[in-house]
VEXDREN-815577 format. One record per residue: residue in one letter; x, y, z of N, C-alpha, C, O in turn. Coordinates in steps of 0.2 Angstrom, whole numbers. Atoms other than C-alpha are relative to their C-alpha. Example, Ala and Ser with C-alpha at 12.3 -4.5 7.8 and 13.67 -1.06 7.14 Angstrom:
<"A"; <4; -6; 0>; <62; -22; 39>; <4; 6; 0>; <9; 5; 3>>
<"S"; <-4; -6; -1>; <68; -5; 36>; <-4; 5; 3>; <-1; 11; 4>>
This chain:
<"X"; <0; -3; 2>; <4; -2; -1>; <0; 6; 2>; <0; 6; 8>>
<"X"; <-1; -7; 1>; <5; 19; -5>; <-1; 4; 7>; <-4; 2; 11>>
<"X"; <-1; -5; -5>; <8; 32; 7>; <0; 6; -2>; <6; 8; -2>>
<"X"; <1; -5; 2>; <2; 47; 2>; <6; 6; 5>; <9; 11; 2>>
<"X"; <-3; -4; -1>; <12; 55; 14>; <10; -1; -1>; <14; 3; 1>>
<"X"; <-8; -2; 3>; <30; 50; 7>; <-1; 1; -8>; <4; 2; -12>>
<"X"; <-2; -3; 8>; <25; 53; -11>; <-1; 8; 2>; <5; 10; 0>>
<"X"; <0; -4; -4>; <20; 70; -3>; <6; 4; -1>; <7; 9; -4>>
<"X"; <-8; -4; -1>; <37; 74; 5>; <6; -2; -6>; <12; 0; -5>>
<"X"; <-3; 3; 4>; <46; 65; -11>; <-3; 8; -5>; <2; 12; -6>>
<"X"; <1; -4; 3>; <37; 79; -21>; <4; 8; 2>; <6; 12; -2>>
<"X"; <0; -6; -4>; <40; 93; -9>; <9; 1; 0>; <11; 6; 0>>
<"X"; <-8; 1; -1>; <61; 89; -8>; <0; 0; -8>; <5; 3; -9>>
<"X"; <-3; 1; 8>; <61; 87; -29>; <0; 8; 1>; <5; 11; 2>>
<"X"; <3; -7; 1>; <51; 106; -28>; <4; 4; 5>; <2; 10; 5>>
<"X"; <-4; -3; -6>; <65; 113; -13>; <6; 1; -2>; <11; 5; -1>>
<"X"; <-8; -1; 3>; <78; 107; -24>; <0; 3; -6>; <5; 8; -6>>
<"X"; <0; -6; 3>; <72; 115; -40>; <-1; 7; 2>; <2; 11; -2>>
<"X"; <-1; -6; -1>; <67; 131; -31>; <7; 2; 3>; <10; 8; 2>>
<"X"; <-9; -2; -4>; <85; 132; -21>; <4; 2; -8>; <7; 7; -9>>
<"X"; <-2; -3; 7>; <92; 133; -42>; <-2; 6; -1>; <2; 10; -3>>
<"X"; <3; -8; 4>; <81; 148; -45>; <-2; 2; 7>; <-7; 6; 7>>
<"X"; <2; -7; -6>; <78; 156; -27>; <2; 6; -1>; <8; 8; -2>>
<"X"; <-1; -8; -1>; <76; 174; -27>; <-4; 1; 8>; <-4; 7; 11>>
<"X"; <2; -2; -4>; <66; 172; -11>; <5; 0; 6>; <7; -6; 6>>
<"X"; <-5; 2; -4>; <79; 174; 4>; <-3; -6; 5>; <1; -11; 6>>
<"X"; <2; 4; -7>; <69; 165; 19>; <-3; -7; -2>; <-4; -12; 2>>
<"X"; <-1; 8; 4>; <66; 151; 5>; <5; -5; 1>; <5; -11; 2>>
<"X"; <-5; 2; 2>; <81; 147; 3>; <5; -1; 7>; <10; -5; 6>>
<"X"; <-2; 2; -3>; <87; 147; 20>; <-3; -4; 4>; <0; -7; 7>>
<"X"; <4; 4; -4>; <73; 138; 29>; <1; -8; -6>; <3; -13; -3>>
<"X"; <1; 6; 6>; <72; 124; 12>; <-7; -2; -1>; <-9; -6; -5>>
<"X"; <8; 0; 3>; <54; 126; 12>; <-6; 3; 2>; <-5; 5; 8>>
<"X"; <6; -6; 2>; <37; 136; 9>; <-4; -1; 7>; <-8; -6; 7>>
<"X"; <7; 0; -5>; <28; 140; 26>; <3; 8; 3>; <8; 11; 3>>
<"X"; <1; -6; -5>; <23; 155; 37>; <-1; -2; 6>; <-5; -6; 8>>
<"X"; <1; 0; -7>; <26; 156; 55>; <-6; 3; 2>; <-7; 8; -1>>
<"X"; <4; -4; -4>; <10; 161; 66>; <-1; -5; 4>; <-2; -11; 5>>
<"X"; <-1; 0; -9>; <13; 162; 84>; <6; -9; 0>; <11; -11; -3>>
<"X"; <-4; 7; 0>; <18; 142; 88>; <0; -4; -6>; <1; -10; -5>>
<"X"; <3; 2; 4>; <13; 138; 72>; <4; 0; -8>; <7; 5; -10>>
<"X"; <-1; 0; 8>; <19; 133; 54>; <-3; -3; -5>; <-3; -9; -5>>
<"X"; <5; 2; 5>; <8; 132; 39>; <5; 0; -4>; <8; 4; -6>>
<"X"; <-5; 3; 8>; <17; 122; 25>; <-4; 0; -3>; <-10; -1; -1>>
<"X"; <4; 0; 6>; <11; 124; 8>; <2; 1; -5>; <5; 7; -6>>
<"X"; <-3; 1; 6>; <15; 118; -9>; <-7; -1; -4>; <-13; -3; -2>>
<"X"; <5; 1; 7>; <5; 119; -24>; <2; -4; -8>; <3; -1; -13>>
<"X"; <-2; 2; 4>; <10; 108; -37>; <-8; -3; -8>; <-14; -3; -8>>
<"X"; <5; 3; 5>; <1; 100; -55>; <2; -8; 0>; <6; -12; 1>>
<"X"; <3; 9; -2>; <-9; 84; -53>; <3; -5; -4>; <3; -11; -2>>
<"X"; <-5; 6; 2>; <2; 77; -67>; <5; -2; 5>; <8; -7; 2>>
<"X"; <-5; 4; -4>; <14; 72; -54>; <-1; -4; 5>; <3; -6; 9>>
<"X"; <4; 4; -4>; <2; 63; -45>; <0; -8; -3>; <-4; -8; -8>>
<"X"; <1; 6; 2>; <3; 44; -49>; <-8; -2; -2>; <-11; 1; 1>>
<"X"; <6; 1; 0>; <-14; 38; -55>; <-6; -2; 5>; <-11; 1; 6>>
<"X"; <3; 3; -7>; <-18; 28; -41>; <-2; 3; 5>; <-7; 1; 8>>
<"X"; <0; -5; -7>; <-14; 42; -26>; <-6; 5; -3>; <-11; 7; 0>>
<"X"; <6; -4; 3>; <-25; 54; -39>; <-6; -3; 2>; <-10; 0; 6>>
<"X"; <6; 2; -2>; <-39; 41; -38>; <-4; -1; 6>; <-11; 0; 7>>
<"X"; <0; 1; -8>; <-37; 37; -19>; <-4; 6; 2>; <-9; 6; 5>>
<"X"; <2; -9; -5>; <-39; 56; -14>; <-7; 2; -5>; <-11; 5; -2>>
<"X"; <5; -4; 3>; <-52; 60; -28>; <4; 6; -4>; <2; 11; -2>>
<"X"; <-2; -5; 1>; <-41; 72; -37>; <3; -2; -9>; <7; -6; -11>>
<"X"; <1; 0; 8>; <-43; 72; -58>; <6; 3; -1>; <7; 9; 1>>
<"X"; <-7; -5; 3>; <-26; 73; -65>; <-1; 2; -7>; <-5; -2; -10>>
<"X"; <2; -4; 4>; <-26; 84; -79>; <7; 6; -3>; <8; 11; 1>>
<"X"; <-4; -5; 3>; <-13; 95; -89>; <-2; 6; 3>; <2; 10; 6>>
<"X"; <2; -7; -2>; <-23; 109; -83>; <-4; 2; 8>; <-8; 7; 10>>
<"X"; <4; -1; -8>; <-27; 106; -63>; <7; -1; 1>; <12; -4; -2>>
<"X"; <-5; 0; -6>; <-15; 108; -49>; <-4; -1; 7>; <-10; -1; 9>>
<"X"; <5; 1; -8>; <-18; 105; -31>; <4; 1; 3>; <9; -1; 2>>
<"X"; <-3; -3; -5>; <-13; 113; -17>; <0; -4; 7>; <-4; -8; 9>>
<"X"; <-3; 5; -7>; <-6; 104; 0>; <1; 3; 4>; <6; 6; 3>>
<"X"; <1; -4; -6>; <-9; 114; 17>; <3; -6; 5>; <1; -12; 4>>
<"X"; <-3; 5; -8>; <0; 105; 34>; <-1; 8; 5>; <-1; 14; 3>>
<"X"; <0; -5; -4>; <-1; 113; 50>; <2; -2; 7>; <-1; -5; 11>>
<"X"; <-5; 3; -4>; <14; 111; 63>; <0; 5; 7>; <3; 10; 9>>
<"X"; <-3; -3; -7>; <15; 115; 80>; <5; 2; 3>; <3; 4; 8>>
<"X"; <-8; -1; -4>; <32; 119; 87>; <1; 3; 4>; <7; 6; 4>>
<"X"; <-1; 1; -7>; <29; 121; 104>; <0; -7; 2>; <2; -8; 7>>
<"X"; <-2; 5; -3>; <28; 104; 106>; <5; -7; -4>; <8; -7; -10>>
<"X"; <-7; 6; 2>; <41; 87; 103>; <-2; -2; -6>; <-7; -5; -7>>
<"X"; <1; 4; 8>; <43; 83; 84>; <-4; 3; -3>; <-6; 0; -8>>
<"X"; <7; -4; 4>; <30; 98; 78>; <-3; -3; -3>; <-2; -4; -9>>
<"X"; <6; 6; 1>; <16; 86; 76>; <-5; 5; -4>; <-6; 11; -3>>
<"X"; <1; -5; 5>; <6; 91; 63>; <-9; 0; 4>; <-12; -5; 7>>
<"X"; <6; 0; -5>; <-12; 96; 71>; <-7; 5; -5>; <-6; 9; -10>>
<"X"; <4; 3; 5>; <-30; 96; 63>; <-2; 11; 0>; <0; 14; 5>>
<"X"; <2; -6; 1>; <-38; 117; 57>; <-4; 0; -2>; <-8; -5; -2>>
<"X"; <5; -3; 6>; <-50; 125; 46>; <4; 3; -4>; <8; 7; -3>>
<"X"; <-4; -5; 8>; <-42; 129; 29>; <-5; 1; -6>; <-7; -4; -9>>
<"X"; <3; -3; 5>; <-51; 138; 16>; <2; 4; -4>; <4; 9; 0>>
<"X"; <-1; -7; 4>; <-46; 151; 2>; <-5; -1; -6>; <-11; -3; -6>>
<"X"; <1; -3; 4>; <-47; 156; -15>; <7; 2; -5>; <12; 5; -4>>
<"X"; <-6; -1; 9>; <-36; 157; -33>; <-2; 5; -3>; <-8; 4; -5>>
<"X"; <0; -6; 4>; <-36; 172; -42>; <3; 0; -6>; <9; 2; -4>>
<"X"; <-3; 0; 4>; <-30; 171; -59>; <2; 5; -3>; <2; 10; 0>>
<"X"; <-3; -7; 4>; <-22; 183; -72>; <-6; 4; -3>; <-5; 10; -2>>
<"X"; <8; -4; -1>; <-41; 188; -77>; <-4; 1; 3>; <-9; 4; 1>>
<"X"; <6; -2; -5>; <-47; 189; -62>; <-5; -6; 2>; <-8; -4; 7>>
<"X"; <3; 5; -1>; <-57; 175; -60>; <2; -3; 5>; <8; -4; 6>>
<"X"; <-1; 0; -7>; <-60; 171; -43>; <-4; -7; 1>; <-10; -8; -1>>
<"X"; <3; 6; -3>; <-62; 152; -36>; <2; -1; 5>; <8; -1; 7>>
<"X"; <-2; 4; -8>; <-66; 144; -20>; <2; -7; 0>; <1; -12; -3>>
<"X"; <-4; 8; -1>; <-54; 131; -15>; <-6; -4; 5>; <-9; -1; 9>>
<"X"; <1; 7; -3>; <-62; 114; -8>; <3; -3; 5>; <2; -9; 4>>
<"X"; <-3; 6; -1>; <-52; 107; 4>; <-2; -5; 4>; <-7; -4; 8>>
<"X"; <1; 5; -3>; <-52; 90; 11>; <6; -2; 4>; <12; -4; 3>>
<"X"; <-8; 4; -6>; <-43; 85; 26>; <0; -10; 1>; <-5; -14; 1>>
<"X"; <-1; 7; 1>; <-33; 68; 26>; <4; -1; 4>; <10; 2; 4>>
<"X"; <-4; 3; -7>; <-26; 59; 41>; <1; -5; -3>; <-3; -8; -7>>
<"X"; <-6; 7; 0>; <-12; 45; 38>; <2; 1; 8>; <5; 6; 10>>
<"X"; <-2; 1; -9>; <-9; 40; 57>; <4; 6; 2>; <0; 10; 5>>
<"X"; <0; -7; -4>; <0; 55; 63>; <0; 7; -6>; <2; 13; -4>>
<"X"; <-3; -8; 5>; <1; 68; 47>; <-7; 1; -1>; <-11; -4; -1>>
<"X"; <6; -1; 0>; <-14; 78; 45>; <5; 6; -9>; <10; 9; -10>>
<"X"; <0; -3; 8>; <-16; 85; 25>; <-6; 4; 0>; <-11; 3; 4>>
<"X"; <5; -4; 3>; <-28; 100; 17>; <2; -1; -5>; <8; 2; -5>>
<"X"; <-2; -1; 5>; <-28; 96; 1>; <-7; 1; -6>; <-13; -1; -4>>
<"X"; <6; -4; 4>; <-39; 106; -15>; <3; 0; -5>; <9; 0; -6>>
<"X"; <-4; 0; 7>; <-36; 106; -33>; <-3; 5; -2>; <-9; 6; 0>>
<"X"; <2; -4; 5>; <-39; 120; -45>; <1; 0; -5>; <6; -3; -7>>
<"X"; <-1; 0; 8>; <-40; 122; -62>; <4; 5; -3>; <3; 11; 0>>
<"X"; <-4; -7; 2>; <-26; 134; -72>; <0; -1; -9>; <-3; -5; -13>>
<"X"; <1; 2; 7>; <-23; 135; -89>; <9; 6; -2>; <11; 10; 3>>
<"X"; <-7; 0; 2>; <-4; 140; -97>; <3; 8; 3>; <0; 14; 2>>
<"X"; <-2; -6; -4>; <5; 153; -87>; <-3; 5; 3>; <-1; 11; 2>>
<"X"; <5; -2; -2>; <-8; 160; -78>; <5; -1; 9>; <9; -6; 11>>
<"X"; <-1; 1; -7>; <-3; 163; -59>; <-4; 1; 4>; <-8; 6; 4>>
<"X"; <5; -1; -5>; <-13; 161; -43>; <4; 3; 7>; <10; 3; 9>>
<"X"; <0; -3; -8>; <-15; 170; -27>; <-5; -3; 5>; <-11; -2; 5>>
<"X"; <4; 4; -3>; <-20; 159; -14>; <1; 3; 7>; <6; 5; 10>>
<"X"; <0; -3; -7>; <-25; 165; 3>; <-4; -8; 5>; <-8; -11; 2>>
<"X"; <2; 7; -2>; <-28; 149; 16>; <1; 2; 8>; <7; 3; 10>>
<"X"; <4; -3; -5>; <-36; 155; 34>; <1; -9; 3>; <0; -15; 0>>
<"X"; <-2; 6; -5>; <-31; 141; 49>; <-5; 3; 6>; <-7; 8; 5>>
<"X"; <4; -2; -5>; <-40; 142; 65>; <5; -5; 5>; <6; -11; 3>>
<"X"; <-2; 6; -5>; <-31; 133; 81>; <-4; 1; 2>; <-9; 4; 0>>
<"X"; <6; 1; -6>; <-38; 129; 96>; <-1; 6; 6>; <-4; 6; 11>>
<"X"; <1; -7; -7>; <-35; 146; 105>; <-3; 4; -5>; <0; 9; -5>>
<"X"; <4; -4; 3>; <-47; 153; 92>; <5; 5; -4>; <2; 9; -7>>
<"X"; <-2; -5; 3>; <-35; 163; 83>; <2; -1; -9>; <2; -6; -12>>
<"X"; <2; 3; 7>; <-34; 165; 63>; <6; 1; -5>; <9; 7; -4>>
<"X"; <-7; -3; 5>; <-19; 165; 50>; <-1; -1; -6>; <-4; -7; -8>>
<"X"; <0; -1; 6>; <-18; 171; 34>; <8; -1; -4>; <13; 3; -4>>
<"X"; <-7; -1; 3>; <-5; 165; 22>; <-2; 2; -8>; <-8; 1; -11>>
<"X"; <3; 0; 7>; <-5; 171; 4>; <7; -2; -4>; <12; 0; -2>>
<"X"; <-4; 2; 6>; <6; 162; -10>; <-1; 3; -8>; <-7; 5; -11>>
<"X"; <0; 1; 9>; <9; 164; -30>; <3; -5; -2>; <9; -5; 0>>
<"X"; <-2; 5; 3>; <11; 149; -41>; <-2; 2; -6>; <-7; 5; -8>>
<"X"; <0; 0; 9>; <15; 148; -60>; <-1; -6; -3>; <4; -9; -3>>
<"X"; <2; 7; 2>; <9; 133; -67>; <0; 0; -8>; <-2; 5; -11>>
<"X"; <-1; 2; 6>; <13; 127; -83>; <-3; -7; -5>; <-1; -12; -3>>
<"X"; <5; 5; 3>; <1; 115; -96>; <7; -4; -1>; <12; -2; -4>>
<"X"; <-5; 5; 3>; <13; 99; -97>; <-1; -1; -6>; <3; -5; -9>>
């Protein structure tokens, strides 16, 4: 049986390696990842084309593989606990393309042993950029907002 966590870690590592080669963002270069610190929590995020998923993984998680679809993966880690464990939250967001079209993202929570992920699919066309806002609500009722832009290319 495959493990989504292992596949996503491999995708993240590959993306980090590519981003290091082209890094202009000093924070991403220094930390080796894409995340925002919000109080005690790190909110990690990545956006990738769905064609990087195997058909079996995409099918298992209800993600449509297409040259015109991407997916967003969000995880929330508690940095005050040993091992920075994943924690649950409420994740929502929107994507805006270059023509101003707004798409509401529908995140679904995935739990695999100690890992917790929030995944949403997004449609895109050639060379459009998306800005995604992710709101998480932790146990103290605090809100966090993460914004990032991702440029996708059609395979």
